[in-house]
N, C-alpha and C positions, 0 to 999 in steps of 0.2 A: 504493500500500500504506500503510495507516495506521501511525502510530508505535506504537500499542498496540491489540491486540485485546481487547475487553471482553466478558466472559462472566459471567452470573449463573446458578449452579446451583440447581435445586430439589431438595432432599434432605429427606425426612421425618425419619428417625431416624439417629443415629450408631451405628456398630458393625457394619454389614454390608458387603456387597460394594460398594454404591454409594458409601458414605463412603470406602472403601478406594480406589476408582477416583479419586475427587476428590482425596484426599490425595496419591496417587502422582503425579497430573498436576500438582498445585500445587507439590510439592517439586521435580519435574523442571523446572518452568517458572520457578522463582525466578530473578530477574535477567534474564529474557527479556521479550519484548514482549507478554505476556498478563497482563491483570489479571482475577483471578477473585474474584467475590463468591459468597456462599451465602445462600439463604433456607432455613431449616430449622424444624422444630417441636421440636427437641431441643437439648440442650447438647452441643456437640462437644468433642473432646479438646483439650487445650492444644497438642498437636502439630499438629493440623489447623488450629487457630486461628492458630498461628504461621506455618504455611506459607501460608495465605491472606493474612495480613497482609504477608508478604514479597513477594507478587505485587503488592502495592498495593491489595488488596481488603479487604473486611470481611464479617462474618457477621451476618445479620439473623435474629432469631427471631420468628416469627409464630405465632398460635394454630393448632392443628391444626383444619382446617375440618370434619373429620368428628367428632372426639372433643371439641373444645372449642367454638369459635364460628366458624361460617361467615361471618357478617357482619363480625366483627373481622378474620378472615383476609383477606377481600377488601379491606377498608378499608386495612389496614396494607400489604398487598402492592401495592395501587394507589399508595399514597404512595411506596413504594420505587421502583416502576417509573417513576413520573412524573418522578423526579429523575435517572433514568439517561440517559446519552447515547443518542441514537436509533440508533447503530450497535451497541448492546449486543445480544448474542445471549442469549436465555433458553434455557438448556440444561436441559430438563425430563427427569428420570430416571424418569418414570412415564408410563403410557399414559392412557387415557381417563378413568378414574374421578377421580383427583386432577388429572391433567394438564389437563383441559378448563377447570378453574377458572382455572389460571394462563395457559392459552392465551387465554382471553377477556380477561383483564386485560392481557396482553402486547399483543394486537391493539388494544385500546382506547388504548394508549400508543404505538402505532406501532413495536413491537419485533418482530424476527424470532424464530421459535420452532423449537427442535429437540426432537424426541422421541427419547429414547434407550431402546432395548429391552434390558432386563437379564434378563428371566425367560422361561424356556421352559415354565413351569407353566401349562397351559391355564386352570384355574380357571374364571372366568366369561368368558373371552375367546371371542368368536365372530366370524363374518365381518363383522357389522355394526359391532362394536367395532373391528375391524381397519381398516375403511374410515374410521371416525372418527379413528383414530390417524394414518392416512395424510393425511387432510384437514387435521388440525391441524399437521402437520409441514412447515414450510418446508424442513427438513433432517431426514433419517432417519439415526439412528446406532444402532449395535448392538454387543453384546459377542460375538455369535456367530451362526451360521446358524440354530440352533435358536430363539434368542430372536427373530430376524428373522421367521421363519415364524410364530411364535406371536403376535407383537405387530402385525406389518404384513401378514402373509400370505406364503405360499411363493413368490408371483410378484412380490414387491416389488422395485422397481428403484431404482437410485441410492441405495444404502445404504452408508454408510461404517462398516465394522466396525473398531472400535478395541479392541485387545486389553486385557484386564484385566492390566496389566503389573505387574511387581515390580522391586525393586532386586536383581538377580540376585546381585551380589557379597555381599549380606548372607547368602545361603544357601550359595553354593559355597565360601565361605571359613570356614564354621563348624567344619570339622574341626580347625582350629587351636586352638579353645577349646571342646571338647565339654562339654555339660552331663552330669552324672552321673545314671544311672537311679535310684540310691538316693536322691539328693537330690530328684528330682521325684516318684517314685512310691512311695518308701518302701524301707527296707533289705530288707524281706521280698520285694520284687519286682525286685531289682537284676539277677538272672540270668534273668528271664523274657523270653519273646519278646513284645515290645510291639506290639500292633495298635491303631492310633489311628483314631478316627472324630471328625473335627473339623467340627461342624455344630450349628446351633441345634436344640433339642429340640422338633421340629415334625413334623407328619405327613409332610410332603413329604420329609423326610430319611430316613424309613423305618427307624426304630430297632426297630420290631416285627420286621422281617426280620432285623436284626442279631442279635437275641436267638435267632432260629432258627439262625443260623450258629454262634453261641456254643454252643448245645446240641449241634450236630454236632461242633464242635471238642472239646468236653468228653468225647466218646467216644474221642478219640485219646490218645496219650501226650505230646502237646505241652504243655510248661509255659509257658502264655501268660497275658497280661493284656490284656483289651480295655478301652481307655481312652476314655472319652467326654468330649470337650472341648465345652463350650457350655452355654447356659442356654435355657429356654423353657417354654412353658405345659404341656408334657407331662412335665416333670421328675419330679413325684411319681408319675405314672402309670407311667413307665418304671422308676423305683426299685421300685415295688410289684411290677411284672412280674418284675423280676430276683429279688426275694425269693420270689415265688410259684413261680418255676421252679427255685429253689435254685441260682442262679448267682452268688451274692455273691462267691465266691472268685475268679471270673474277670473281674469287672467293677469298674472304678473310675471314679467321677464326679469330674471335675476342675473343673467349672464353667467360667466364661468366663475366659480368661487373656489378658492384654495382651502377654505375652512368648512367644506361641505360635511366632513366627518363630524363636526361639532353641532350641526344643525338638525340632525335627526330627531332630537327631543322636541323640536318645534313642529314636526310633521305629524299629522294624524293618520295619513295613509300614503303609500307610494305606489305609483303605477308605472308599468313598463310594457306598453303594447307594441313592442318592436316586431318588425317582420322577422328578424333573425338576431340571435345573440350567440356568442360562443359559450361563455358561462359568465353571466353578468356579475361584476363586482358590486354593483349597486344593490342587486338582490341579496347578495351575501351580507353587505353592510346593514341593509335594512333589517334583516332577521337578527343580526347581532345586536341591534338596537332594540329588539323586542317589538318592532312595528310590523304591521300587516302590509303585504305587497301583492298587487294583482299583476299577472304577467300574461302575455299572449300564449296561447296553447301550442305554438310551434317552437317554443323554447325548450331547451333540454331539461329533463325532469330532475337531474341531479342538482339543479339549482335549489330545489326544495330540501332544506336541511332537517326536515322531520319535526319541526316545532309547531306545526299548525298555523304558520304565518304566511305561507305562499299559496296562492290560488291561481289556476290557469284558466283562461277564458278565450274563446274564439274572437278573432278581430273582424268579424263580419256583422256584429250585432252591438251597436253602441248603446241601445236601451238595456241590454243585458248587463253591460259594464256599469251603467248608471244605477240599475237596480241592485247590483252586487255592492257597489259603494254605499248605497243607502242601507244595506243590511250589515255594514261593517262600521258603524259610527261609534260603537263603544270601544274604549281603550282595551288593548290586549293585556293579558296578565301571565307572562312567562318569566320565571325566575332567572336571575343571572346564572345560578348554578346549573340549571337545565340547559341554558344557551351554551355555556362553556363545555358541558358534557357532550353535547351534540357536535359542536365544532371540533373538539379534540378527536372524537371517534371518526369523523369523516376527513380529518387532516386539513381542516380549513383554518386552523390557527397558524400564524407565521412560523411558530416553532416546529409544529408537526409537519407542515408542508416543506420547510427548509430541510428537516431531517430526511424526508423522502427524497428530496433533490440530492442531498449528499449521498444517500444510499444508491441512487441512480449513478452518480459520478463514480462511485466506488465499485460499480458493477454488481452490487448486491440485489438490485431490483431491475429487471428487464421488462416487466409488464405490470401495470397497476391500473385498476378501474376505481373511480370514485364511487 
């Protein structure tokens, strides 16, 4: 067994689920025998940079091979890979399109290559691309069964599913210092039922359907506020749709918040009617906070951590969603001890998930299902 396992992550942009996965692993592996580097096209947060540095690793920024310069991206990545120890694992968090560039450079330098499936969104994925993903992968990793089927194929074998873990204690202990609704959403909204949708403003997150649900809720006597956390290319389009439908009094745009983990106590219910999700970190965080979440029924079922807090609904019936919201107005009552027990058993705590990752690097685990 080597003294230190060496990993270099390929991450395009900071701020999504992939960077959260890397951050959580890095923080849990500080002072352990894993050195983590990152190649990215973006500028990461100070917190991520500190965590990577504390593992003994560093962050390299290279040009985006699609949006900036493919030749420079190849040249700079090759220079980085060339000076890495030969036992370094290249942990690529993308499939064929971006992944194959880094795969070819890794193979040129004699490095092992892991493909990590994060997305259940079919998009341009087809059987040929799945075969390429499997061909590239010396090791297949995934966040969930839906992502595995999408990226590698439903019959893929020897896949290590590594949960999108969180620091559970940051969520179950928040009742000690609750944030105030008036502080976050405004004095005029302090007594309203807060329904939160935490997602980038993108087609896959299905905000169009959310507005249909809001229209149905507006027909009831519920005094509610539908809060949208996130930024994205559809922001102006969604704002215009809210205005056109006369829903301004029910919807509040909060933008992207770095303190979202502290805001769950102010939420009464969380919704995630996405067309596709790999395995939603928002859903995991919501359940850790002891809050109820409604999800589209095409999302992977291992999102449900068995606490009675997750419910799956079809995204072709806005009235059903509104009726289900109306049936879930009472606060939930799940003890912190039970939350912690379920998270540890399913390896969704940072510590348990990090240990699974170390066992994978050590060759002790070659297949694992959540």
